[in-house]
NULUMTI-70717 format. One record per residue: x, y, z of N, C-alpha, C in turn; residue in three letters. Coordinates in pm, whole numbers, padded with zeros to 5 digits, always signed. Example, Ala and Ser with C-alpha at 12.3 -4.5 7.8 and 13.67 -1.06 7.14 Angstrom:
REM residues 2
+01319-00569+00780+01230-00450+00780+01320-00330+00780ALA
+01285-00225+00708+01367-00106+00714+01290+00003+00787SER
//
This chain:
REM residues 360
-01173-02199-04992-01267-02119-04913-01314-01999-04995UNK
-01445-01980-05001-01504-01866-05070-01539-01760-04966UNK
-01457-01655-04957-01483-01545-04865-01570-01443-04937UNK
-01700-01442-04905-01794-01354-04975-01869-01268-04875UNK
-01789-01192-04799-01844-01088-04712-01804-00953-04774UNK
-01861-00843-04726-01827-00713-04788-01688-00660-04752UNK
-01604-00741-04695-01468-00704-04660-01435-00756-04521UNK
-01311-00806-04499-01203-00817-04597-01239-00907-04715UNK
-01174-00881-04826-01198-00956-04948-01075-01041-04982UNK
-01091-01140-05069-00977-01224-05106-00864-01142-05171UNK
-00742-01187-05148-00624-01122-05205-00567-01208-05318UNK
-00527-01146-05429-00464-01224-05535-00327-01275-05490UNK
-00279-01384-05551-00150-01440-05509-00036-01340-05517UNK
-00042-01249-05616+00066-01150-05630+00075-01061-05506UNK
-00041-01027-05447-00043-00942-05328+00013-01018-05207UNK
-00028-01144-05195+00020-01224-05081+00171-01246-05090UNK
+00218-01268-05211+00362-01287-05230+00438-01160-05196UNK
+00384-01045-05240+00451-00917-05213+00461-00891-05063UNK
+00357-00932-04989+00357-00906-04845+00464-00985-04770UNK
+00513-01091-04832+00616-01173-04767+00755-01115-04775UNK
+00768-01000-04841+00901-00938-04852+00952-00890-04716UNK
+01083-00883-04705+01147-00836-04582+01115-00688-04558UNK
+01120-00647-04432+01099-00507-04397+01210-00418-04455UNK
+01173-00292-04479+01271-00194-04526+01261-00070-04437UNK
+01354+00021-04454+01353+00146-04379+01241+00236-04432UNK
+01143+00266-04347+01031+00349-04392+01071+00495-04407UNK
+01193+00529-04371+01246+00664-04395+01350+00663-04507UNK
+01358+00553-04578+01459+00540-04683+01403+00558-04823UNK
+01493+00560-04920+01455+00583-05058+01370+00473-05119UNK
+01391+00347-05076+01315+00235-05133+01166+00249-05099UNK
+01137+00284-04973+00997+00303-04936+00940+00426-05007UNK
+01022+00530-05021+00977+00651-05090+00930+00622-05231UNK
+01002+00535-05301+00962+00498-05438+00826+00428-05438UNK
+00806+00338-05340+00679+00265-05330+00565+00362-05299UNK
+00588+00452-05203+00484+00547-05164+00447+00639-05281UNK
+00546+00687-05352+00518+00774-05467+00447+00699-05579UNK
+00486+00574-05599+00421+00490-05700+00274+00469-05665UNK
+00248+00434-05541+00110+00411-05495+00027+00538-05507UNK
+00084+00650-05464+00010+00776-05465-00030+00814-05607UNK
+00061+00799-05701+00030+00832-05840-00079+00744-05898UNK
-00072+00615-05865-00172+00521-05917-00308+00542-05850UNK
-00306+00577-05721-00432+00604-05652-00502+00727-05711UNK
-00426+00826-05751-00488+00944-05813-00566+00904-05938UNK
-00510+00809-06014-00583+00760-06132-00711+00688-06090UNK
-00702+00606-05986-00819+00529-05942-00925+00619-05879UNK
-00881+00722-05807-00975+00819-05750-01030+00913-05857UNK
-00965+00916-05973-01001+01008-06080-00991+01153-06029UNK
-00874+01183-05973-00850+01317-05918-00711+01367-05953UNK
-00699+01498-05962-00569+01562-05977-00526+01622-05844UNK
-00612+01609-05743-00583+01664-05611-00493+01573-05530UNK
-00479+01608-05403-00394+01530-05313-00461+01399-05273UNK
-00381+01295-05263-00426+01167-05209-00324+01120-05106UNK
-00373+01078-04990-00285+01031-04884-00322+00888-04844UNK
-00220+00813-04805-00241+00677-04755-00211+00678-04605UNK
-00313+00646-04527-00301+00646-04381-00300+00502-04330UNK
-00216+00474-04234-00220+00341-04173-00335+00341-04072UNK
-00447+00283-04116-00572+00289-04039-00675+00201-04106UNK
-00785+00178-04035-00902+00118-04097-00979+00228-04170UNK
-01084+00190-04240-01167+00289-04308-01225+00390-04211UNK
-01261+00345-04092-01318+00435-03992-01217+00543-03954UNK
-01088+00507-03948-00984+00607-03924-00983+00713-04033UNK
-01006+00669-04158-01014+00764-04269-01131+00858-04255UNK
-01245+00807-04206-01363+00893-04185-01336+00994-04075UNK
-01270+00948-03969-01234+01040-03860-01139+01148-03912UNK
-01045+01109-03996-00952+01206-04054-01027+01310-04138UNK
-01127+01264-04214-01207+01356-04297-01273+01462-04211UNK
-01327+01420-04096-01398+01511-04007-01303+01609-03939UNK
-01196+01558-03876-01112+01645-03794-01025+01740-03876UNK
-01005+01710-04003-00923+01797-04086-01000+01910-04152UNK
-01133+01906-04144-01211+02007-04216-01308+02084-04128UNK
-01329+02040-04004-01435+02099-03921-01383+02147-03786UNK
-01463+02230-03724-01435+02280-03589-01550+02243-03497UNK
-01524+02231-03366-01635+02206-03273-01742+02315-03289UNK
-01867+02274-03291-01976+02369-03308-02020+02388-03452UNK
-01939+02343-03548-01980+02354-03689-02107+02273-03712UNK
-02194+02327-03794-02317+02255-03829-02289+02162-03948UNK
-02332+02039-03931-02307+01935-04032-02438+01865-04063UNK
-02461+01837-04190-02578+01760-04231-02533+01618-04263UNK
-02591+01521-04193-02561+01380-04218-02672+01318-04300UNK
-02635+01256-04412-02730+01183-04497-02703+01034-04475UNK
-02789+00969-04401-02762+00829-04363-02880+00740-04396UNK
-02849+00625-04453-02953+00524-04481-02906+00384-04443UNK
-02825+00380-04336-02775+00252-04289-02676+00270-04176UNK
-02623+00159-04131-02533+00153-04016-02410+00242-04033UNK
-02348+00238-04151-02221+00309-04169-02241+00459-04188UNK
-02353+00498-04249-02384+00640-04258-02405+00701-04121UNK
-02471+00624-04033-02495+00673-03897-02364+00679-03818UNK
-02272+00587-03847-02141+00589-03780-02064+00716-03818UNK
-02071+00755-03943-02003+00877-03989-02053+00997-03909UNK
-02184+01005-03889-02243+01113-03810-02196+01106-03665UNK
-02187+00985-03611-02140+00967-03472-02000+01025-03453UNK
-01914+01002-03553-01776+01052-03544-01775+01204-03537UNK
-01852+01268-03626-01857+01415-03627-01911+01469-03495UNK
-02012+01401-03443-02074+01444-03317-01976+01429-03201UNK
-01900+01321-03204-01802+01294-03096-01699+01407-03086UNK
-01667+01468-03198-01568+01577-03200-01632+01714-03182UNK
-01762+01717-03153-01824+01845-03120-01900+01914-03230UNK
-01913+01850-03345-01994+01910-03452-02141+01904-03411UNK
-02217+02001-03459-02362+02002-03437-02426+01934-03557UNK
-02464+01809-03539-02506+01726-03652-02658+01724-03667UNK
-02705+01761-03786-02845+01741-03823-02852+01607-03895UNK
-02924+01513-03837-02930+01378-03893-03052+01364-03983UNK
-03028+01357-04113-03135+01330-04208-03128+01181-04238UNK
-03206+01103-04165-03201+00958-04176-03310+00906-04268UNK
-03274+00810-04350-03367+00748-04443-03386+00602-04404UNK
-03498+00547-04442-03528+00408-04409-03417+00318-04462UNK
-03374+00224-04377-03270+00130-04420-03322+00048-04538UNK
-03245+00047-04644-03287-00023-04765-03334+00072-04873UNK
-03358+00199-04833-03398+00302-04929-03279+00393-04956UNK
-03274+00458-05072-03163+00548-05101-03181+00684-05035UNK
-03073+00757-05024-03079+00896-04980-03149+00978-05088UNK
-03236+01067-05047-03308+01153-05141-03236+01287-05157UNK
-03184+01317-05276-03122+01448-05297-03220+01563-05272UNK
-03347+01542-05302-03447+01648-05279-03461+01678-05130UNK
-03461+01572-05049-03470+01592-04904-03345+01664-04853UNK
-03230+01631-04911-03105+01699-04873-03113+01847-04908UNK
-03171+01876-05023-03183+02016-05066-03273+02094-04969UNK
-03382+02033-04928-03473+02100-04832-03401+02128-04700UNK
-03321+02032-04656-03249+02049-04530-03145+02161-04540UNK
-03079+02170-04655-02979+02276-04675-03045+02413-04688UNK
-03163+02415-04748-03238+02541-04758-03284+02587-04621UNK
-03320+02491-04536-03375+02523-04404-03270+02579-04309UNK
-03144+02547-04331-03037+02593-04241-02916+02635-04323UNK
-02904+02765-04343-02793+02817-04424-02659+02812-04357UNK
-02657+02774-04226-02530+02772-04153-02460+02637-04158UNK
-02520+02540-04227-02455+02410-04241-02324+02427-04319UNK
-02217+02369-04266-02086+02385-04330-02051+02267-04420UNK
-02089+02146-04377-02047+02026-04451-02158+01923-04452UNK
-02152+01838-04554-02247+01729-04569-02170+01597-04568UNK
-02218+01502-04487-02159+01369-04482-02246+01274-04562UNK
-02186+01201-04655-02263+01109-04739-02189+00978-04755UNK
-02266+00871-04767-02209+00738-04790-02243+00696-04932UNK
-02141+00666-05012-02166+00626-05150-02234+00490-05156UNK
-02174+00395-05086-02226+00257-05092-02246+00207-04949UNK
-02371+00185-04912-02405+00144-04775-02407-00008-04768UNK
-02297-00064-04716-02284-00210-04716-02382-00278-04620UNK
-02430-00207-04521-02521-00270-04425-02655-00305-04489UNK
-02690-00236-04598-02821-00257-04661-02812-00293-04810UNK
-02690-00287-04866-02673-00319-05008-02730-00214-05101UNK
-02720-00086-05061-02773+00025-05140-02660+00117-05183UNK
-02662+00159-05310-02568+00260-05359-02644+00392-05376UNK
-02593+00496-05311-02655+00628-05321-02602+00705-05441UNK
-02683+00796-05491-02647+00874-05610-02563+00995-05570UNK
-02433+00972-05556-02344+01078-05510-02338+01193-05612UNK
-02351+01162-05738-02349+01268-05840-02462+01368-05815UNK
-02582+01317-05790-02697+01404-05765-02687+01472-05629UNK
-02640+01397-05530-02622+01456-05397-02521+01570-05404UNK
-02411+01547-05475-02308+01649-05490-02361+01774-05560UNK
-02443+01754-05662-02500+01870-05734-02580+01958-05639UNK
-02653+01894-05547-02730+01970-05447-02637+02040-05349UNK
-02540+01966-05297-02447+02021-05198-02371+02140-05255UNK
-02328+02129-05380-02249+02236-05441-02333+02356-05482UNK
-02463+02333-05500-02557+02443-05526-02555+02540-05407UNK
-02532+02484-05287-02527+02564-05165-02383+02592-05120UNK
-02288+02551-05203-02146+02575-05177-02099+02520-05041UNK
-02138+02395-05014-02098+02329-04890-01990+02225-04918UNK
-01918+02187-04813-01820+02079-04823-01893+01945-04835UNK
-01838+01856-04916-01895+01722-04928-01789+01619-04889UNK
-01817+01547-04779-01727+01442-04731-01792+01307-04760UNK
-01721+01223-04836-01782+01100-04887-01713+00975-04834UNK
-01794+00887-04776-01750+00752-04741-01766+00667-04867UNK
-01653+00635-04930-01654+00548-05049-01575+00421-05019UNK
-01581+00378-04893-01498+00267-04848-01525+00140-04928UNK
-01652+00109-04952-01686-00016-05021-01726+00005-05166UNK
-01696+00123-05220-01735+00149-05360-01616+00185-05448UNK
-01528+00271-05399-01421+00322-05485-01335+00208-05539UNK
-01307+00214-05667-01231+00108-05732-01318-00005-05784UNK
-01450+00001-05753-01544-00103-05798-01664-00041-05870UNK
-01709+00073-05819-01822+00147-05874-01771+00285-05911UNK
-01812+00336-06023-01759+00463-06072-01784+00578-05974UNK
-01678+00648-05938-01687+00767-05855-01577+00865-05898UNK
-01605+00945-06001-01505+01042-06047-01496+01159-05950UNK
-01399+01154-05861-01386+01248-05750-01392+01394-05795UNK
-01312+01430-05894-01307+01570-05938-01433+01610-06014UNK
-01478+01527-06106-01596+01561-06186-01719+01579-06099UNK
-01727+01502-05990-01845+01511-05903-01822+01605-05784UNK
-01710+01677-05785-01684+01780-05683-01690+01727-05540UNK
-01629+01612-05518-01623+01556-05382-01500+01612-05312UNK
-01519+01669-05196-01408+01738-05128-01315+01643-05054UNK
-01372+01546-04985-01292+01439-04925-01358+01308-04963UNK
-01280+01215-05013-01330+01080-05043-01242+00983-04966UNK
-01306+00890-04897-01235+00793-04813-01262+00652-04863UNK
-01157+00572-04872-01173+00429-04901-01075+00351-04813UNK
-01078+00219-04824-00994+00137-04737-00944+00013-04810UNK
-00826-00033-04770-00751-00134-04846-00820-00268-04859UNK
-00901-00306-04758-00954-00443-04755-01080-00463-04839UNK
-01117-00364-04916-01240-00373-04996-01203-00406-05142UNK
-01232-00315-05233-01206-00344-05374-01060-00343-05413UNK
-00973-00304-05321-00830-00291-05353-00756-00423-05338UNK
-00823-00524-05282-00773-00663-05283-00648-00685-05198UNK
-00635-00608-05091-00524-00629-04997-00580-00637-04856UNK
-00501-00681-04759-00552-00693-04623-00590-00558-04561UNK
-00665-00562-04450-00696-00438-04380-00568-00371-04331UNK
-00575-00241-04311-00460-00170-04256-00435-00033-04314UNK
-00491-00004-04432-00469+00126-04494-00602+00193-04527UNK
-00608+00324-04498-00717+00408-04547-00657+00505-04647UNK
-00729+00528-04755-00681+00619-04859-00782+00732-04872UNK
-00731+00856-04874-00820+00972-04876-00775+01073-04981UNK
-00872+01134-05048-00841+01244-05140-00888+01375-05078UNK
-00817+01483-05109-00845+01613-05047-00850+01719-05157UNK
-00963+01788-05168-00980+01891-05270-00922+02024-05223UNK
-00917+02121-05313-00869+02254-05277-00963+02318-05174UNK
-01092+02298-05193-01189+02352-05097-01172+02288-04959UNK
-01139+02160-04958-01114+02092-04830-00990+02148-04763UNK
-00888+02181-04842-00767+02242-04785-00799+02379-04724UNK
-00886+02454-04789-00926+02585-04734-00996+02568-04600UNK
-01081+02464-04592-01149+02434-04466-01048+02387-04361UNK
-00951+02309-04406-00848+02255-04317-00771+02368-04247UNK
-00746+02475-04321-00668+02588-04266-00740+02654-04148UNK
-00872+02640-04144-00951+02704-04038-01003+02603-03934UNK
-00989+02474-03962-01048+02370-03877-00979+02366-03741UNK
-01061+02352-03636-01008+02357-03499-01029+02226-03422UNK
-01083+02125-03486-01096+01998-03414-00957+01943-03384UNK
-00940+01877-03269-00806+01824-03236-00763+01718-03336UNK
-00640+01726-03378-00586+01624-03468-00435+01618-03448UNK
-00383+01501-03451-00239+01482-03443-00199+01374-03543UNK
-00237+01250-03510-00206+01138-03600-00269+01159-03738UNK
-00389+01218-03741-00464+01228-03868-00433+01354-03947UNK
-00344+01438-03903-00326+01571-03964-00280+01563-04110UNK
-00365+01613-04200-00331+01611-04344-00211+01700-04377UNK
-00190+01805-04300-00072+01891-04325+00055+01810-04304UNK
+00058+01730-04199+00175+01645-04174+00190+01542-04287UNK
+00077+01484-04328+00082+01385-04436+00139+01446-04563UNK
+00097+01568-04594+00144+01635-04716+00294+01668-04705UNK
+00335+01720-04591+00476+01756-04573+00566+01633-04587UNK
+00526+01523-04525+00610+01404-04529+00606+01338-04666UNK
+00492+01346-04736+00484+01286-04869+00585+01351-04964UNK
+00609+01479-04946+00707+01548-05030+00848+01493-05010UNK
+00869+01426-04896+00999+01362-04869+00995+01212-04899UNK
+00880+01165-04952+00866+01023-04980+00846+00941-04854UNK
+00777+01002-04756+00755+00935-04628+00611+00957-04581UNK
+00573+00880-04478+00450+00905-04405+00489+00962-04269UNK
+00402+01040-04204+00442+01100-04076+00470+00995-03969UNK
+00395+00886-03972+00405+00783-03868+00441+00650-03935UNK
+00481+00554-03856+00524+00426-03911+00411+00362-03994UNK
+00436+00336-04121+00332+00278-04206+00326+00126-04195UNK
+00213+00070-04237+00198-00077-04246+00269-00122-04374UNK
+00399-00138-04366+00484-00156-04484+00439-00273-04571UNK
+00406-00386-04509+00367-00504-04587+00242-00478-04672UNK
+00148-00401-04616+00026-00372-04691+00056-00275-04806UNK
+00151-00186-04785+00196-00099-04894+00253-00183-05009UNK
+00335-00283-04975+00389-00372-05079+00275-00430-05164UNK
+00173-00481-05093+00062-00547-05162-00018-00448-05247UNK
-00044-00330-05191-00125-00230-05263-00055-00184-05390UNK
+00076-00171-05385+00151-00131-05505+00127-00231-05618UNK
+00121-00358-05582+00100-00465-05681-00045-00467-05731UNK
-00141-00457-05639-00282-00467-05683-00325-00344-05763UNK
-00266-00230-05735-00298-00112-05817-00254-00132-05961UNK
-00141-00202-05980-00099-00235-06117-00203-00326-06183UNK
-00254-00424-06108-00357-00513-06163-00483-00435-06199UNK
-00522-00343-06111-00643-00263-06133-00628-00176-06258UNK
-00518-00106-06268-00500-00015-06380-00477-00089-06512UNK
-00419-00209-06503-00400-00286-06627-00534-00342-06676UNK
-00621-00379-06584-00756-00422-06625-00836-00305-06680UNK
-00816-00188-06621-00887-00067-06664-01008-00041-06579UNK
-01024+00083-06533-01134+00115-06443-01270+00083-06504UNK
-01290+00122-06630-01420+00096-06694-01450-00053-06699UNK
-01348-00133-06728-01367-00279-06731-01401-00333-06592UNK
-01339-00276-06490-01366-00319-06353-01509-00284-06313UNK
-01553-00163-06348-01691-00123-06315-01790-00215-06386UNK
-01760-00249-06511-01848-00337-06589-01851-00476-06528UNK
-01732-00525-06487-01726-00659-06426-01806-00664-06297UNK
-01794-00562-06214-01869-00561-06089-02020-00554-06114UNK
-02060-00479-06215-02202-00471-06249-02253-00608-06295UNK
-02171-00675-06373-02208-00806-06428-02218-00910-06317UNK
-02118-00911-06229-02116-01006-06117-02235-00981-06024UNK
-02264-00853-05998-02376-00819-05911-02508-00865-05971UNK
-02521-00849-06102-02646-00893-06167-02660-01045-06158UNK
-02548-01114-06170-02550-01260-06152-02599-01296-06013UNK
-02551-01223-05913-02592-01248-05774-02741-01220-05756UNK
-02787-01107-05807-02927-01069-05789-03021-01167-05860UNK
-02985-01200-05985-03068-01295-06060-03070-01432-05991UNK
-02954-01473-05942-02944-01604-05878-03026-01612-05751UNK
-03020-01506-05671-03097-01502-05546-03247-01511-05576UNK
-03290-01437-05675-03434-01438-05711-03474-01575-05766UNK
-03383-01641-05837-03414-01774-05892-03432-01878-05781UNK
-03380-01846-05662-03395-01937-05548-03523-01906-05469UNK
-03602-01815-05521-03728-01780-05455-03714-01678-05344UNK
-03599-01612-05340-03575-01509-05239-03590-01370-05301UNK
-03598-01268-05216-03612-01131-05266-03497-01045-05214UNK
-03465-00942-05289-03361-00848-05247-03415-00758-05137UNK
-03329-00716-05046-03371-00625-04940-03398-00485-04996UNK
-03306-00427-05076-03334-00295-05132-03409-00306-05264UNK
-03466-00195-05308-03520-00186-05443-03403-00212-05539UNK
-03426-00299-05637-03316-00338-05726-03257-00220-05801UNK
-03335-00115-05819-03288+00005-05890-03168+00068-05818UNK
-03162+00048-05686-03055+00109-05607-02959+00005-05550UNK
-02973-00118-05596-02893-00227-05539-02745-00209-05572UNK
-02663-00238-05475-02519-00220-05486-02456-00323-05580UNK
-02350-00280-05645-02272-00373-05728-02157-00438-05651UNK
-02147-00408-05520-02041-00470-05441-02092-00561-05330UNK
-02220-00549-05296-02277-00638-05194-02427-00653-05220UNK
-02475-00776-05214-02617-00804-05233-02680-00840-05098UNK
-02779-00760-05059-02851-00785-04935-02981-00857-04968UNK
-03003-00970-04900-03114-01059-04933-03208-01071-04814UNK
-03338-01057-04839-03437-01077-04733-03438-01222-04689UNK
-03433-01242-04559-03452-01377-04505-03600-01390-04470UNK
-03667-01484-04528-03808-01504-04493-03819-01547-04348UNK
-03940-01543-04294-03961-01581-04154-03916-01724-04126UNK
-03904-01803-04232-03869-01945-04212-03719-01971-04209UNK
-03638-01873-04252-03493-01895-04261-03424-01854-04130UNK
-03347-01946-04077-03264-01919-03959-03127-01871-04012UNK
-03106-01739-04011-02987-01682-04074-02857-01731-04009UNK
-02842-01730-03877-02718-01784-03819-02693-01930-03858UNK
-02801-02008-03864-02787-02148-03903-02741-02159-04048UNK
-02798-02075-04135-02760-02075-04277-02613-02039-04293UNK
-02570-01935-04223-02431-01890-04231-02336-01999-04182UNK
-02373-02064-04073-02289-02172-04018-02282-02290-04115UNK
-02395-02326-04173-02400-02439-04265-02315-02413-04390UNK
-02326-02292-04443-02248-02256-04561-02098-02262-04530UNK
-02061-02216-04412-01919-02215-04375-01867-02356-04352UNK
-01940-02435-04273-01888-02565-04232-01901-02672-04339UNK
-02006-02666-04418-02030-02772-04516-01984-02737-04658UNK
-01984-02608-04690-01954-02569-04829-01836-02472-04841UNK
-01776-02435-04727-01662-02342-04726-01696-02211-04798UNK
-01816-02164-04774-01861-02035-04826-01892-01945-04707UNK
-01830-01828-04705-01848-01734-04593-01930-01615-04641UNK
-02050-01599-04586-02131-01480-04616-02156-01405-04485UNK
-02220-01289-04495-02242-01205-04376-02390-01198-04342UNK
-02418-01178-04213-02555-01155-04170-02588-01007-04173UNK
-02702-00973-04118-02742-00833-04107-02681-00769-03983UNK
-02680-00636-03981-02623-00563-03868-02732-00490-03791UNK
-02713-00482-03660-02806-00412-03572-02951-00456-03596UNK
-03038-00363-03634-03181-00397-03644-03211-00492-03759UNK
-03113-00517-03846-03132-00613-03955-03076-00751-03921UNK
-03024-00765-03799-02969-00895-03759-03079-01001-03763UNK
-03051-01110-03834-03148-01218-03847-03254-01196-03954UNK
-03255-01074-04010-03359-01041-04108-03307-01043-04253UNK
-03178-01026-04268-03118-01032-04402-02987-01110-04393UNK
-02936-01152-04508-02797-01195-04517-02737-01125-04637UNK
-02603-01114-04637-02537-01034-04739-02426-01114-04808UNK
-02420-01099-04940-02316-01163-05021-02227-01052-05075UNK
-02100-01056-05036-02006-00956-05087-01949-00999-05220UNK
-01938-00906-05313-01877-00937-05443-01802-00813-05493UNK
-01685-00792-05432-01604-00677-05470-01456-00717-05471UNK
-01383-00651-05559-01241-00682-05569-01215-00800-05659UNK
-01154-00903-05602-01117-01024-05678-01239-01116-05687UNK
-01324-01092-05784-01448-01171-05794-01495-01177-05939UNK
-01544-01296-05975-01594-01319-06112-01726-01396-06102UNK
-01795-01407-06214-01925-01474-06214-01918-01616-06158UNK
-01811-01686-06189-01800-01826-06143-01798-01833-05991UNK
-01741-01734-05926-01738-01732-05780-01878-01720-05724UNK
-01957-01632-05782-02093-01612-05733-02180-01732-05765UNK
-02156-01794-05879-02235-01913-05913-02211-02025-05813UNK
-02088-02038-05764-02061-02143-05665-02127-02109-05531UNK
-02134-01979-05498-02205-01937-05376-02354-01971-05389UNK
-02410-01943-05506-02552-01970-05530-02582-02120-05524UNK
-02491-02200-05576-02508-02346-05569-02511-02393-05424UNK
-02421-02339-05344-02418-02375-05203-02545-02329-05132UNK
-02590-02209-05164-02714-02157-05105-02832-02248-05139UNK
-02837-02289-05263-02947-02374-05310-02954-02504-05230UNK
-02836-02557-05195-02832-02681-05118-02862-02659-04969UNK
-02818-02544-04918-02830-02519-04774-02968-02466-04734UNK
-03029-02386-04817-03154-02318-04779-03262-02412-04728UNK
-03289-02525-04796-03398-02611-04747-03373-02665-04607UNK
-03245-02669-04565-03213-02725-04433-03186-02617-04328UNK
-03199-02491-04371-03172-02380-04278-03303-02318-04229UNK
-03396-02403-04202-03528-02355-04157-03530-02336-04006UNK
-03614-02244-03963-03632-02222-03819-03712-02338-03759UNK
-03684-02363-03631-03762-02463-03561-03714-02605-03582UNK
//
């Protein structure tokens, strides 16, 4: 089976084997060694010297943690959104009482740093900016380096959703001055869903000290206190920790630069292959993601039919569009455990299925 959605992603055999281990005491020394090992390796992958915490949660839990640990009800927040997940990040902040200015961009287009700068100039009371590095709903990667340069020009907090990018696309947390970066286990980290990983800058800690949004399970202070004892505040997803410890070794042994290059190469194979089939990319190729390729479905393609045919006849699983893009695009995920040969087999299946996936 070829699982080629933007997450969950396939797991290497080493990760699956590790998950089969017996449970251990999550308050004992054995788990403490695993947690400390993972934390140290994650700092390398995040490219940070700051704090990194592993939360038992989905990526969305990590985004909620980013919001409640740094903001207070009534704080003004600028949301930079160009897709479904960017808008979700804004929804979370709004739900907790932040006053959110939504700077929305056309789905399929990148966030404009210039537009962000104008918005920050227009309202000096904005405290934080929410940005999505890689928007999986549209297959667009935003220029976080440029966005960060603008945000830091105004000395604002930058909270980054890097759920589908970190570990696959370069994001040097410290060099780009990202205050909170969130990712999740089921994406490029090659393990099952269940863990969110977050980095916290010194500036984010300063905001945390004043933040008044309600938090209990997500409290970074508790996470930091317990980490010093080799523990998590709440019961962790132990099996997923086992797997992550193993896949981080695989990631670091391959080397981050090699991984970024591999993802770029695989993505180019996907983009070239899609175009060779007479299809077009949904986003401008200049901003196309290296972890997911979004493809325009012509008026003649029945997307649900195509997805069903690929699954039932060729054992290839791809994703459709979300919300207003439902039926208008399909998406091929290529992050984590993926090589050119995997994408070539997806393209071969597409080539066979497309002529029979017509509407009517």
